[in-house]
LOKOL-396017 format. One record per residue (C-alpha): residue in three letters; x, y, z. Coordinates in Angstrom, 2 decimals. Layout:
{rest->Ala | px->X | py->Y | pz->Z};
...
This chain:
{rest->Unk | px->0.02 | py->0.04 | pz->-0.04};
{rest->Unk | px->2.83 | py->2.46 | pz->0.85};
{rest->Unk | px->4.65 | py->1.72 | pz->-2.47};
{rest->Unk | px->1.11 | py->2.20 | pz->-4.39};
{rest->Unk | px->0.46 | py->5.33 | pz->-2.64};
{rest->Unk | px->4.01 | py->6.73 | pz->-3.53};
{rest->Unk | px->3.79 | py->5.78 | pz->-7.13};
{rest->Unk | px->0.32 | py->7.35 | pz->-7.46};
{rest->Unk | px->1.33 | py->10.63 | pz->-5.82};
{rest->Unk | px->4.35 | py->10.91 | pz->-8.22};
{rest->Unk | px->2.34 | py->9.93 | pz->-11.24};
{rest->Unk | px->-0.46 | py->12.47 | pz->-10.39};
{rest->Unk | px->1.90 | py->15.29 | pz->-10.09};
{rest->Unk | px->3.62 | py->14.44 | pz->-13.32};
{rest->Unk | px->0.21 | py->14.30 | pz->-15.13};
{rest->Unk | px->-0.64 | py->17.66 | pz->-13.85};
{rest->Unk | px->2.78 | py->19.03 | pz->-15.08};
{rest->Unk | px->2.18 | py->17.84 | pz->-18.61};
{rest->Unk | px->-1.02 | py->19.43 | pz->-18.90};
{rest->Unk | px->-1.54 | py->22.75 | pz->-20.56};
{rest->Unk | px->-4.98 | py->23.71 | pz->-19.12};
{rest->Unk | px->-4.33 | py->25.78 | pz->-16.27};
{rest->Unk | px->-8.08 | py->26.04 | pz->-15.14};
{rest->Unk | px->-8.29 | py->22.15 | pz->-15.31};
{rest->Unk | px->-5.33 | py->21.65 | pz->-13.27};
{rest->Unk | px->-6.25 | py->24.23 | pz->-10.83};
{rest->Unk | px->-9.74 | py->22.73 | pz->-10.35};
{rest->Unk | px->-8.19 | py->19.22 | pz->-9.86};
{rest->Unk | px->-5.23 | py->19.97 | pz->-7.64};
{rest->Unk | px->-7.06 | py->20.72 | pz->-4.45};
{rest->Unk | px->-8.48 | py->17.16 | pz->-4.51};
{rest->Unk | px->-5.02 | py->15.72 | pz->-5.36};
{rest->Unk | px->-3.46 | py->17.60 | pz->-2.44};
{rest->Unk | px->-6.15 | py->16.37 | pz->0.18};
{rest->Unk | px->-5.60 | py->12.77 | pz->-1.28};
{rest->Unk | px->-1.90 | py->13.13 | pz->-0.37};
{rest->Unk | px->-2.66 | py->14.51 | pz->3.02};
{rest->Unk | px->-5.09 | py->11.23 | pz->3.51};
{rest->Unk | px->-2.13 | py->8.97 | pz->2.39};
{rest->Unk | px->0.10 | py->10.80 | pz->5.05};
{rest->Unk | px->-2.38 | py->10.15 | pz->7.80};
{rest->Unk | px->-1.79 | py->6.50 | pz->7.16};
{rest->Unk | px->1.84 | py->6.76 | pz->6.41};
{rest->Unk | px->3.28 | py->9.83 | pz->8.12};
{rest->Unk | px->6.99 | py->8.84 | pz->7.65};
{rest->Unk | px->6.95 | py->8.40 | pz->3.95};
{rest->Unk | px->9.80 | py->10.84 | pz->2.70};
{rest->Unk | px->8.41 | py->10.39 | pz->-0.92};
{rest->Unk | px->4.93 | py->11.40 | pz->0.14};
{rest->Unk | px->6.11 | py->14.35 | pz->2.20};
{rest->Unk | px->8.24 | py->15.54 | pz->-0.75};
{rest->Unk | px->5.27 | py->15.08 | pz->-3.27};
{rest->Unk | px->3.08 | py->17.11 | pz->-0.80};
{rest->Unk | px->5.54 | py->19.80 | pz->-0.38};
{rest->Unk | px->6.02 | py->20.22 | pz->-4.08};
{rest->Unk | px->2.16 | py->20.07 | pz->-4.63};
{rest->Unk | px->1.12 | py->22.78 | pz->-2.13};
{rest->Unk | px->3.87 | py->25.19 | pz->-2.75};
{rest->Unk | px->3.33 | py->24.89 | pz->-6.52};
{rest->Unk | px->-0.57 | py->25.41 | pz->-5.91};
{rest->Unk | px->-0.09 | py->28.29 | pz->-3.76};
{rest->Unk | px->2.33 | py->30.04 | pz->-6.27};
{rest->Unk | px->0.20 | py->29.46 | pz->-9.40};
{rest->Unk | px->-3.25 | py->29.65 | pz->-7.95};
{rest->Unk | px->-3.16 | py->32.05 | pz->-5.07};
{rest->Unk | px->-0.03 | py->34.10 | pz->-5.08};
{rest->Unk | px->0.00 | py->34.87 | pz->-8.84};
{rest->Unk | px->-3.85 | py->35.76 | pz->-8.87};
{rest->Unk | px->-3.14 | py->38.02 | pz->-5.90};
{rest->Unk | px->-0.52 | py->39.87 | pz->-8.03};
{rest->Unk | px->-3.09 | py->40.45 | pz->-10.72};
{rest->Unk | px->-5.96 | py->41.65 | pz->-8.50};
{rest->Unk | px->-3.69 | py->43.87 | pz->-6.22};
{rest->Unk | px->-4.43 | py->47.02 | pz->-8.21};
{rest->Unk | px->-8.08 | py->46.64 | pz->-8.84};
{rest->Unk | px->-9.05 | py->44.84 | pz->-5.61};
{rest->Unk | px->-6.50 | py->45.20 | pz->-2.76};
{rest->Unk | px->-8.64 | py->43.46 | pz->-0.16};
{rest->Unk | px->-9.38 | py->40.35 | pz->-2.44};
{rest->Unk | px->-5.75 | py->40.04 | pz->-3.17};
{rest->Unk | px->-5.02 | py->40.31 | pz->0.47};
{rest->Unk | px->-7.27 | py->37.30 | pz->1.16};
{rest->Unk | px->-5.43 | py->35.31 | pz->-1.46};
{rest->Unk | px->-2.28 | py->36.33 | pz->-0.13};
{rest->Unk | px->-3.11 | py->35.13 | pz->3.34};
{rest->Unk | px->-4.16 | py->31.66 | pz->1.90};
{rest->Unk | px->-1.13 | py->31.46 | pz->-0.06};
{rest->Unk | px->1.09 | py->32.13 | pz->2.97};
{rest->Unk | px->-0.50 | py->29.24 | pz->4.77};
{rest->Unk | px->-0.23 | py->26.83 | pz->2.04};
{rest->Unk | px->3.44 | py->27.92 | pz->1.59};
{rest->Unk | px->3.93 | py->27.12 | pz->5.29};
{rest->Unk | px->2.34 | py->23.75 | pz->4.85};
{rest->Unk | px->4.49 | py->22.80 | pz->1.91};
{rest->Unk | px->7.67 | py->23.93 | pz->3.67};
{rest->Unk | px->6.62 | py->21.95 | pz->6.82};
{rest->Unk | px->6.21 | py->18.84 | pz->4.83};
{rest->Unk | px->9.87 | py->19.43 | pz->3.24};
{rest->Unk | px->11.48 | py->20.00 | pz->6.41};
{rest->Unk | px->9.66 | py->17.09 | pz->8.22};
{rest->Unk | px->10.98 | py->14.85 | pz->5.28};
{rest->Unk | px->14.49 | py->16.07 | pz->6.08};
{rest->Unk | px->14.07 | py->15.56 | pz->9.72};
{rest->Unk | px->13.16 | py->12.11 | pz->9.19};
{rest->Unk | px->16.62 | py->11.54 | pz->7.38};
{rest->Unk | px->18.63 | py->13.88 | pz->9.61};
{rest->Unk | px->17.04 | py->13.82 | pz->13.24};
{rest->Unk | px->16.58 | py->17.43 | pz->14.69};
{rest->Unk | px->17.28 | py->18.78 | pz->11.22};
{rest->Unk | px->14.99 | py->21.83 | pz->11.53};
{rest->Unk | px->16.00 | py->22.71 | pz->15.03};
{rest->Unk | px->19.69 | py->22.53 | pz->13.98};
{rest->Unk | px->18.96 | py->24.56 | pz->10.80};
{rest->Unk | px->17.72 | py->27.46 | pz->12.70};
{rest->Unk | px->20.73 | py->27.40 | pz->15.12};
{rest->Unk | px->23.53 | py->26.54 | pz->12.56};
{rest->Unk | px->22.49 | py->26.24 | pz->8.99};
{rest->Unk | px->25.90 | py->25.38 | pz->7.70};
{rest->Unk | px->26.32 | py->22.61 | pz->10.06};
{rest->Unk | px->22.86 | py->21.23 | pz->9.69};
{rest->Unk | px->23.17 | py->21.33 | pz->5.78};
{rest->Unk | px->26.56 | py->19.73 | pz->5.60};
{rest->Unk | px->25.01 | py->16.31 | pz->6.22};
{rest->Unk | px->22.66 | py->16.65 | pz->3.14};
{rest->Unk | px->23.64 | py->15.10 | pz->-0.25};
{rest->Unk | px->22.55 | py->15.15 | pz->-3.92};
{rest->Unk | px->19.52 | py->13.04 | pz->-3.21};
{rest->Unk | px->18.29 | py->15.76 | pz->-0.81};
{rest->Unk | px->18.14 | py->18.55 | pz->-3.44};
{rest->Unk | px->14.43 | py->18.41 | pz->-4.24};
{rest->Unk | px->13.59 | py->18.63 | pz->-0.59};
{rest->Unk | px->15.96 | py->21.48 | pz->0.04};
{rest->Unk | px->14.54 | py->23.29 | pz->-2.92};
{rest->Unk | px->10.91 | py->22.87 | pz->-1.80};
{rest->Unk | px->11.72 | py->23.99 | pz->1.68};
{rest->Unk | px->13.47 | py->27.05 | pz->0.45};
{rest->Unk | px->10.75 | py->27.89 | pz->-2.17};
{rest->Unk | px->8.13 | py->27.46 | pz->0.55};
{rest->Unk | px->10.10 | py->29.58 | pz->3.13};
{rest->Unk | px->10.48 | py->32.29 | pz->0.39};
{rest->Unk | px->6.80 | py->32.23 | pz->-0.15};
{rest->Unk | px->6.06 | py->32.65 | pz->3.63};
{rest->Unk | px->8.33 | py->35.63 | pz->3.78};
{rest->Unk | px->6.94 | py->37.20 | pz->0.44};
{rest->Unk | px->3.36 | py->36.90 | pz->1.85};
{rest->Unk | px->4.36 | py->38.54 | pz->5.12};
{rest->Unk | px->6.61 | py->41.36 | pz->4.14};
{rest->Unk | px->5.89 | py->43.43 | pz->7.32};
{rest->Unk | px->6.57 | py->40.60 | pz->9.63};
{rest->Unk | px->10.23 | py->41.04 | pz->10.70};
{rest->Unk | px->10.45 | py->37.80 | pz->12.51};
{rest->Unk | px->9.76 | py->36.03 | pz->9.26};
{rest->Unk | px->12.06 | py->38.32 | pz->7.29};
{rest->Unk | px->14.84 | py->37.54 | pz->9.69};
{rest->Unk | px->14.79 | py->33.90 | pz->8.25};
{rest->Unk | px->16.24 | py->35.18 | pz->4.96};
{rest->Unk | px->19.76 | py->33.97 | pz->5.90};
{rest->Unk | px->18.51 | py->30.39 | pz->6.60};
{rest->Unk | px->16.47 | py->30.51 | pz->3.13};
{rest->Unk | px->19.69 | py->31.58 | pz->1.42};
{rest->Unk | px->21.80 | py->28.80 | pz->3.23};
{rest->Unk | px->19.29 | py->26.28 | pz->1.92};
{rest->Unk | px->19.40 | py->27.28 | pz->-1.66};
{rest->Unk | px->23.14 | py->27.66 | pz->-1.65};
{rest->Unk | px->23.63 | py->24.31 | pz->-0.26};
{rest->Unk | px->21.25 | py->22.79 | pz->-2.87};
{rest->Unk | px->23.21 | py->24.50 | pz->-5.71};
{rest->Unk | px->26.48 | py->23.22 | pz->-4.42};
{rest->Unk | px->24.95 | py->19.77 | pz->-4.49};
{rest->Unk | px->23.37 | py->19.85 | pz->-7.88};
{rest->Unk | px->22.99 | py->23.14 | pz->-9.59};
{rest->Unk | px->21.62 | py->21.21 | pz->-12.75};
{rest->Unk | px->18.57 | py->19.95 | pz->-10.72};
{rest->Unk | px->15.36 | py->20.23 | pz->-12.79};
{rest->Unk | px->16.81 | py->21.91 | pz->-15.78};
{rest->Unk | px->18.29 | py->24.71 | pz->-13.67};
{rest->Unk | px->15.25 | py->25.47 | pz->-11.46};
{rest->Unk | px->17.57 | py->26.60 | pz->-8.59};
{rest->Unk | px->19.00 | py->29.24 | pz->-10.81};
{rest->Unk | px->15.61 | py->30.33 | pz->-11.86};
{rest->Unk | px->14.73 | py->30.76 | pz->-8.18};
{rest->Unk | px->18.01 | py->32.71 | pz->-7.47};
{rest->Unk | px->17.18 | py->35.23 | pz->-10.05};
{rest->Unk | px->14.25 | py->36.40 | pz->-8.12};
{rest->Unk | px->15.97 | py->35.94 | pz->-4.84};
{rest->Unk | px->19.03 | py->38.04 | pz->-5.83};
{rest->Unk | px->17.25 | py->40.50 | pz->-8.17};
{rest->Unk | px->14.19 | py->41.11 | pz->-6.17};
{rest->Unk | px->16.14 | py->42.46 | pz->-3.07};
{rest->Unk | px->17.96 | py->45.68 | pz->-3.01};
{rest->Unk | px->21.84 | py->45.57 | pz->-2.23};
{rest->Unk | px->21.05 | py->46.90 | pz->1.20};
{rest->Unk | px->18.98 | py->44.01 | pz->1.80};
{rest->Unk | px->21.79 | py->41.46 | pz->0.42};
{rest->Unk | px->20.63 | py->41.26 | pz->-3.10};
{rest->Unk | px->22.83 | py->41.51 | pz->-6.15};
{rest->Unk | px->21.86 | py->42.35 | pz->-9.69};
{rest->Unk | px->25.14 | py->40.97 | pz->-10.76};
{rest->Unk | px->24.59 | py->37.73 | pz->-9.30};
{rest->Unk | px->20.97 | py->37.61 | pz->-10.49};
{rest->Unk | px->22.40 | py->38.18 | pz->-14.21};
{rest->Unk | px->24.76 | py->35.26 | pz->-13.61};
{rest->Unk | px->21.97 | py->32.96 | pz->-12.46};
{rest->Unk | px->20.02 | py->34.14 | pz->-15.36};
{rest->Unk | px->22.73 | py->33.12 | pz->-17.81};
{rest->Unk | px->23.08 | py->29.73 | pz->-16.08};
{rest->Unk | px->19.46 | py->29.05 | pz->-16.06};
{rest->Unk | px->19.34 | py->29.44 | pz->-19.75};
{rest->Unk | px->22.47 | py->27.22 | pz->-20.34};
{rest->Unk | px->20.90 | py->24.35 | pz->-18.36};
{rest->Unk | px->17.17 | py->24.71 | pz->-19.76};
{rest->Unk | px->17.63 | py->26.02 | pz->-23.09};
{rest->Unk | px->17.33 | py->29.61 | pz->-24.29};
{rest->Unk | px->13.66 | py->28.93 | pz->-25.19};
{rest->Unk | px->12.70 | py->28.59 | pz->-21.61};
{rest->Unk | px->10.51 | py->31.68 | pz->-20.82};
{rest->Unk | px->10.77 | py->31.58 | pz->-17.02};
{rest->Unk | px->14.42 | py->33.14 | pz->-16.65};
{rest->Unk | px->13.47 | py->36.10 | pz->-18.81};
{rest->Unk | px->10.36 | py->36.75 | pz->-16.80};
{rest->Unk | px->12.25 | py->36.59 | pz->-13.67};
{rest->Unk | px->14.86 | py->38.96 | pz->-14.85};
{rest->Unk | px->12.31 | py->41.41 | pz->-16.18};
{rest->Unk | px->10.22 | py->41.57 | pz->-12.97};
{rest->Unk | px->13.06 | py->42.10 | pz->-10.62};
{rest->Unk | px->16.36 | py->43.68 | pz->-12.17};
{rest->Unk | px->14.60 | py->45.44 | pz->-15.08};
{rest->Unk | px->11.91 | py->46.95 | pz->-12.90};
{rest->Unk | px->14.51 | py->48.09 | pz->-10.19};
{rest->Unk | px->16.57 | py->49.67 | pz->-13.04};
{rest->Unk | px->13.42 | py->51.15 | pz->-14.61};
{rest->Unk | px->14.96 | py->49.69 | pz->-17.79};
{rest->Unk | px->11.96 | py->49.74 | pz->-20.10};
{rest->Unk | px->13.89 | py->48.37 | pz->-23.04};
{rest->Unk | px->15.11 | py->45.28 | pz->-21.13};
{rest->Unk | px->11.72 | py->44.70 | pz->-19.61};
{rest->Unk | px->10.01 | py->44.79 | pz->-22.91};
{rest->Unk | px->12.71 | py->42.59 | pz->-24.61};
{rest->Unk | px->12.69 | py->39.95 | pz->-21.97};
{rest->Unk | px->9.03 | py->39.50 | pz->-21.89};
{rest->Unk | px->8.64 | py->39.40 | pz->-25.62};
{rest->Unk | px->11.33 | py->36.59 | pz->-25.79};
{rest->Unk | px->9.32 | py->34.63 | pz->-23.23};
{rest->Unk | px->6.20 | py->35.12 | pz->-25.26};
{rest->Unk | px->7.99 | py->33.78 | pz->-28.29};
{rest->Unk | px->8.97 | py->30.59 | pz->-26.70};
{rest->Unk | px->7.24 | py->27.55 | pz->-28.28};
{rest->Unk | px->6.13 | py->24.28 | pz->-26.75};
{rest->Unk | px->8.87 | py->22.78 | pz->-24.39};
{rest->Unk | px->10.93 | py->19.80 | pz->-25.47};
{rest->Unk | px->10.22 | py->18.21 | pz->-22.10};
{rest->Unk | px->6.44 | py->17.62 | pz->-21.85};
{rest->Unk | px->6.72 | py->17.80 | pz->-18.10};
{rest->Unk | px->7.26 | py->21.44 | pz->-18.46};
{rest->Unk | px->4.01 | py->21.95 | pz->-20.37};
{rest->Unk | px->2.03 | py->23.58 | pz->-17.51};
{rest->Unk | px->5.22 | py->25.78 | pz->-16.42};
{rest->Unk | px->5.45 | py->27.21 | pz->-20.09};
{rest->Unk | px->1.66 | py->27.98 | pz->-20.23};
{rest->Unk | px->1.70 | py->29.68 | pz->-16.73};
{rest->Unk | px->4.94 | py->31.68 | pz->-18.00};
{rest->Unk | px->3.20 | py->32.90 | pz->-21.26};
{rest->Unk | px->0.26 | py->33.95 | pz->-19.16};
{rest->Unk | px->2.56 | py->35.92 | pz->-16.74};
{rest->Unk | px->4.63 | py->37.60 | pz->-19.79};
{rest->Unk | px->1.31 | py->38.63 | pz->-21.36};
{rest->Unk | px->-0.06 | py->40.31 | pz->-18.05};
{rest->Unk | px->3.26 | py->41.91 | pz->-17.19};
{rest->Unk | px->3.34 | py->43.48 | pz->-20.59};
{rest->Unk | px->-0.26 | py->44.72 | pz->-20.58};
{rest->Unk | px->0.23 | py->46.04 | pz->-17.07};
{rest->Unk | px->3.85 | py->47.57 | pz->-17.34};
{rest->Unk | px->2.45 | py->51.12 | pz->-16.51};
{rest->Unk | px->2.18 | py->49.81 | pz->-12.93};
{rest->Unk | px->5.88 | py->49.26 | pz->-12.72};
{rest->Unk | px->7.39 | py->52.10 | pz->-14.91};
{rest->Unk | px->6.57 | py->55.69 | pz->-14.62};
{rest->Unk | px->7.89 | py->56.32 | pz->-18.27};
{rest->Unk | px->6.32 | py->53.33 | pz->-19.92};
{rest->Unk | px->3.80 | py->55.13 | pz->-22.29};
{rest->Unk | px->6.28 | py->57.59 | pz->-23.50};
{rest->Unk | px->8.79 | py->54.68 | pz->-24.33};
{rest->Unk | px->6.09 | py->52.51 | pz->-26.16};
{rest->Unk | px->6.38 | py->52.50 | pz->-29.71};
């Protein structure tokens, strides 16, 4: 039963990833996530199930709560705030699942992570990279949904340690997904907050090398961080138009990610005046 549950969980997430219908997947995912929760009630120490649940909750929070909140923020701030609150809760749930899986392999991992991140992470190996990634991605979501909570913002160094360790172990994981994340992480913070546009650009180049220059996500991540910070309209437009020009991915498991990326690129181009003071004057 445990083996069947693990296999079914992995197969269901793959099936979602290969679909191109964002609405269909969005309607189906809550049932799949609760099914994973049910399996975990009966098998709470399955590292595979915990990893699948972590990935599922964090991806659902990002695509179906966090992203819609971004779209609604200008037109309906109250509704966007409700979505962000839910997203924060599900990011937290996903992070908890990932950290529990790591705790099962390395006793007291989370406690040690908060006390001495480098020491706790030294025990991890290449097989742990997916869990490190989802723990970090969930942590980043929790912080992003609570920007005024200084207690949560203070966890940024722990988040950075998780991602840097994952990069050191296997920077190629999932076609450069770690580098895609780091574009946002480095480019979305000012230098005063520890960010670096130079490092963001290096991660951008490496993400393209690992995933192919037709991958739209690195272009979008650079546009909505570095380009906006610099008020570089030309770079912003170029990145988003390049993202829109991407065809179907060679790897079918990236179908849904590409479809979502195209939706984001379109929206950011259509709403660029929210981010650039001189957008209309610069538009041909």
